[in-house]
Z-matrix of the N, CA and C atoms (Angstrom, degrees):
N
C 1 1.440
C 2 1.532 1 107.74
N 3 1.331 2 115.31 1 142.58
C 4 1.464 3 120.22 2 -178.23
C 5 1.525 4 110.75 3 -133.96
N 6 1.326 5 114.90 4 151.94
C 7 1.462 6 122.21 5 170.56
C 8 1.518 7 106.43 6 -106.94
N 9 1.324 8 115.76 7 115.46
C 10 1.461 9 122.24 8 -175.60
C 11 1.524 10 110.29 9 -96.41
N 12 1.322 11 116.45 10 136.48
C 13 1.456 12 122.36 11 -178.15
C 14 1.524 13 109.69 12 -116.58
N 15 1.323 14 116.40 13 131.79
C 16 1.454 15 123.31 14 172.03
C 17 1.527 16 106.93 15 -114.03
N 18 1.328 17 116.72 16 122.19
C 19 1.460 18 122.38 17 -178.06
C 20 1.525 19 108.87 18 -97.73
N 21 1.331 20 115.98 19 136.69
C 22 1.461 21 121.47 20 178.49
C 23 1.518 22 109.78 21 -117.39
N 24 1.305 23 114.65 22 128.56
C 25 1.459 24 121.18 23 176.06
C 26 1.513 25 113.14 24 85.75
N 27 1.310 26 114.08 25 157.54
C 28 1.460 27 117.53 26 177.23
C 29 1.525 28 109.99 27 -72.88
N 30 1.269 29 117.69 28 156.70
C 31 1.456 30 130.91 29 3.13
C 32 1.535 31 110.87 30 -97.07
N 33 1.315 32 117.43 31 103.86
C 34 1.463 33 121.90 32 -176.89
C 35 1.528 34 111.41 33 -62.61
N 36 1.312 35 117.68 34 -41.99
C 37 1.470 36 119.96 35 -179.02
C 38 1.532 37 111.07 36 -60.99
N 39 1.324 38 117.37 37 -44.51
C 40 1.465 39 120.58 38 178.86
C 41 1.529 40 110.76 39 -65.23
N 42 1.324 41 116.69 40 -36.97
C 43 1.462 42 120.81 41 178.55
C 44 1.530 43 110.68 42 -63.44
N 45 1.306 44 117.66 43 -42.00
C 46 1.467 45 121.06 44 179.07
C 47 1.531 46 110.21 45 -64.20
N 48 1.312 47 117.70 46 -40.17
C 49 1.470 48 120.95 47 176.83
C 50 1.529 49 109.94 48 -59.70
N 51 1.326 50 116.77 49 -43.08
C 52 1.472 51 120.45 50 179.55
C 53 1.527 52 111.51 51 -67.70
N 54 1.331 53 117.27 52 -37.77
C 55 1.466 54 120.10 53 178.32
C 56 1.527 55 111.10 54 -65.17
N 57 1.318 56 117.14 55 -35.88
C 58 1.473 57 120.24 56 176.17
C 59 1.523 58 110.52 57 -62.52
N 60 1.328 59 117.43 58 -38.35
C 61 1.466 60 121.10 59 177.13
C 62 1.530 61 110.38 60 -64.75
N 63 1.324 62 116.66 61 -41.04
C 64 1.465 63 120.84 62 178.09
C 65 1.522 64 109.65 63 -61.53
N 66 1.323 65 117.35 64 -43.23
C 67 1.467 66 121.78 65 -178.64
C 68 1.523 67 111.58 66 -60.21
N 69 1.306 68 117.22 67 -37.98
C 70 1.461 69 121.18 68 -179.43
C 71 1.526 70 110.78 69 -75.07
N 72 1.331 71 117.41 70 -38.43
C 73 1.464 72 121.46 71 -175.37
C 74 1.524 73 114.58 72 -79.47
N 75 1.302 74 119.71 73 -31.11
C 76 1.466 75 121.82 74 -172.00
C 77 1.523 76 115.47 75 -60.98
N 78 1.309 77 120.99 76 -42.09
C 79 1.469 78 118.77 77 -177.32
C 80 1.526 79 114.19 78 -62.66
N 81 1.312 80 118.41 79 -15.61
C 82 1.457 81 120.64 80 -179.77
C 83 1.521 82 112.71 81 -85.67
N 84 1.329 83 117.39 82 -5.04
C 85 1.462 84 120.40 83 178.16
C 86 1.531 85 108.67 84 -65.89
N 87 1.305 86 116.48 85 139.77
C 88 1.462 87 121.75 86 -170.85
C 89 1.523 88 114.51 87 -66.97
N 90 1.326 89 113.79 88 171.45
C 91 1.466 90 125.43 89 -178.52
C 92 1.530 91 112.70 90 -41.76
N 93 1.322 92 115.21 91 139.03
C 94 1.452 93 120.43 92 177.00
C 95 1.508 94 113.57 93 93.81
N 96 1.311 95 117.84 94 -12.31
C 97 1.453 96 119.71 95 179.20
C 98 1.523 97 109.35 96 -109.87
N 99 1.317 98 117.42 97 -100.28
C 100 1.461 99 118.32 98 -178.57
C 101 1.514 100 112.29 99 -103.80
N 102 1.316 101 116.70 100 -39.70
C 103 1.446 102 122.46 101 175.15
C 104 1.521 103 112.01 102 44.25
N 105 1.310 104 117.43 103 -123.04
C 106 1.473 105 121.25 104 -175.27
C 107 1.522 106 113.02 105 -95.48
N 108 1.302 107 117.32 106 13.01
C 109 1.459 108 120.38 107 -178.01
C 110 1.520 109 113.07 108 -80.36
N 111 1.321 110 116.77 109 -18.07
C 112 1.459 111 119.54 110 -177.32
C 113 1.512 112 110.56 111 -116.58
N 114 1.304 113 115.77 112 135.94
C 115 1.452 114 121.36 113 175.15
C 116 1.522 115 107.29 114 -72.74
N 117 1.353 116 118.16 115 133.29
C 118 1.460 117 120.23 116 -173.95
C 119 1.519 118 114.50 117 -75.33
N 120 1.305 119 115.40 118 56.22
C 121 1.458 120 119.77 119 175.79
C 122 1.512 121 108.74 120 -161.54
N 123 1.279 122 114.11 121 163.88
C 124 1.446 123 120.81 122 175.54
C 125 1.510 124 106.70 123 -138.82
N 126 1.296 125 116.12 124 166.33
C 127 1.454 126 118.36 125 -179.44
C 128 1.511 127 111.18 126 -130.18
N 129 1.317 128 115.21 127 139.31
C 130 1.456 129 121.93 128 174.26
C 131 1.518 130 107.13 129 -79.86
N 132 1.317 131 116.70 130 141.34
C 133 1.455 132 120.87 131 -176.32
C 134 1.523 133 110.83 132 -129.81
N 135 1.309 134 115.68 133 156.10
C 136 1.462 135 122.15 134 172.55
C 137 1.524 136 106.11 135 -117.83
N 138 1.325 137 116.43 136 129.34
C 139 1.457 138 120.06 137 -178.89
C 140 1.507 139 110.68 138 135.42
N 141 1.335 140 116.36 139 -135.79
C 142 1.460 141 121.20 140 -176.66
C 143 1.523 142 113.04 141 -68.34
N 144 1.333 143 116.84 142 -26.93
C 145 1.466 144 121.29 143 -177.98
C 146 1.521 145 109.43 144 -126.14
N 147 1.331 146 115.97 145 159.47
C 148 1.463 147 121.67 146 -178.22
C 149 1.515 148 113.36 147 -102.80
N 150 1.334 149 117.31 148 -22.45
C 151 1.449 150 120.97 149 -174.47
C 152 1.521 151 108.93 150 -157.40
N 153 1.329 152 117.23 151 153.74
C 154 1.464 153 121.18 152 177.50
C 155 1.521 154 110.52 153 -140.93
N 156 1.331 155 115.48 154 138.55
C 157 1.461 156 123.11 155 171.79
C 158 1.522 157 106.67 156 -102.78
N 159 1.316 158 117.73 157 133.05
C 160 1.464 159 120.92 158 -177.61
C 161 1.525 160 110.54 159 -103.28
N 162 1.345 161 115.19 160 133.95
C 163 1.465 162 122.43 161 179.12
C 164 1.526 163 109.10 162 -103.96
N 165 1.321 164 117.33 163 146.92
C 166 1.465 165 120.77 164 176.14
C 167 1.522 166 110.68 165 -81.33
N 168 1.342 167 116.59 166 -24.95
C 169 1.462 168 122.41 167 175.96
C 170 1.522 169 108.09 168 -148.45
N 171 1.304 170 116.50 169 169.90
C 172 1.465 171 120.09 170 -177.15
C 173 1.528 172 110.33 171 -61.00
N 174 1.336 173 117.50 172 125.32
C 175 1.462 174 120.27 173 -178.85
C 176 1.525 175 111.91 174 -75.94
N 177 1.314 176 115.78 175 150.10
C 178 1.467 177 119.73 176 174.36
C 179 1.528 178 109.13 177 -91.75
N 180 1.318 179 116.32 178 177.56
C 181 1.461 180 120.99 179 -176.23
C 182 1.536 181 112.00 180 -60.81
N 183 1.308 182 117.00 181 -41.37
C 184 1.468 183 121.05 182 179.86
C 185 1.519 184 110.98 183 -61.30
N 186 1.314 185 117.02 184 -42.74
C 187 1.462 186 121.05 185 179.68
C 188 1.523 187 111.40 186 -64.68
N 189 1.320 188 116.41 187 -41.83
C 190 1.465 189 119.76 188 178.78
C 191 1.523 190 111.54 189 -65.93
N 192 1.320 191 116.68 190 -42.01
C 193 1.462 192 119.75 191 178.50
C 194 1.525 193 111.06 192 -64.84
N 195 1.322 194 117.45 193 -36.37
C 196 1.465 195 121.28 194 177.75
C 197 1.526 196 110.15 195 -65.40
N 198 1.331 197 116.21 196 -41.30
C 199 1.462 198 119.98 197 177.30
C 200 1.527 199 109.94 198 -61.76
N 201 1.325 200 116.99 199 -46.85
C 202 1.469 201 121.09 200 179.92
C 203 1.521 202 110.64 201 -60.33
N 204 1.325 203 117.51 202 -43.31
C 205 1.465 204 121.26 203 178.42
C 206 1.533 205 110.37 204 -58.41
N 207 1.321 206 116.50 205 -46.30
C 208 1.466 207 120.10 206 -178.55
C 209 1.523 208 112.35 207 -67.60
N 210 1.323 209 117.50 208 -35.83
C 211 1.466 210 120.25 209 175.62
C 212 1.529 211 109.62 210 -66.33
N 213 1.334 212 116.68 211 -44.71
C 214 1.472 213 120.64 212 177.91
C 215 1.528 214 110.77 213 -55.65
N 216 1.313 215 116.49 214 -46.24
C 217 1.467 216 121.00 215 179.96
C 218 1.530 217 111.35 216 -62.69
N 219 1.324 218 116.78 217 -42.56
C 220 1.462 219 121.27 218 -177.22
C 221 1.527 220 112.23 219 -67.53
N 222 1.331 221 117.07 220 -35.16
C 223 1.466 222 120.61 221 -175.05
C 224 1.535 223 113.58 222 -98.46
N 225 1.311 224 116.89 223 -4.33
C 226 1.471 225 122.07 224 -174.12
C 227 1.528 226 113.73 225 -50.66
N 228 1.315 227 117.56 226 -48.57
C 229 1.468 228 120.49 227 -174.51
C 230 1.531 229 113.82 228 -83.46
N 231 1.327 230 116.95 229 -5.85
C 232 1.470 231 119.70 230 -177.87
C 233 1.527 232 112.69 231 -84.61
N 234 1.324 233 117.42 232 -25.18
C 235 1.458 234 120.37 233 178.78
C 236 1.514 235 114.84 234 84.38
N 237 1.310 236 118.07 235 3.78
C 238 1.468 237 119.25 236 177.81
C 239 1.526 238 109.48 237 -93.52
N 240 1.301 239 115.92 238 163.86
C 241 1.462 240 122.72 239 177.95
C 242 1.519 241 108.10 240 -115.93
N 243 1.342 242 115.97 241 167.33
C 244 1.456 243 119.65 242 -179.58
C 245 1.517 244 110.10 243 -152.60
N 246 1.316 245 115.15 244 161.78
C 247 1.464 246 121.85 245 168.85
C 248 1.513 247 106.57 246 -122.23
N 249 1.337 248 115.85 247 156.79
C 250 1.454 249 121.15 248 179.08
C 251 1.530 250 108.93 249 -133.33
N 252 1.330 251 115.10 250 135.97
C 253 1.473 252 122.89 251 177.19
C 254 1.509 253 106.34 252 -131.52
N 255 1.337 254 116.68 253 128.37
C 256 1.465 255 120.32 254 177.31
C 257 1.508 256 107.95 255 -113.54
N 258 1.335 257 114.71 256 125.34
C 259 1.469 258 119.68 257 178.23
C 260 1.505 259 109.77 258 -154.67
């Protein structure tokens, strides 16, 4: 299962760099959040989405909200927007 991110507006390259940092940092979050549910990497994509976070199992609502919070924090100062789809 993956959470796909579509970035809108510049700076897309800087946003992808920040998303890669989020992918590496998230699995270290303590019990009850993401813990071992997420593979510590993300992938840049060409097509409908720009980036994807990979889950080892289906995420629950808390895990998804934690991911969204961390993405919001990472992209806050860049001024770009994004959408997220998990499937």
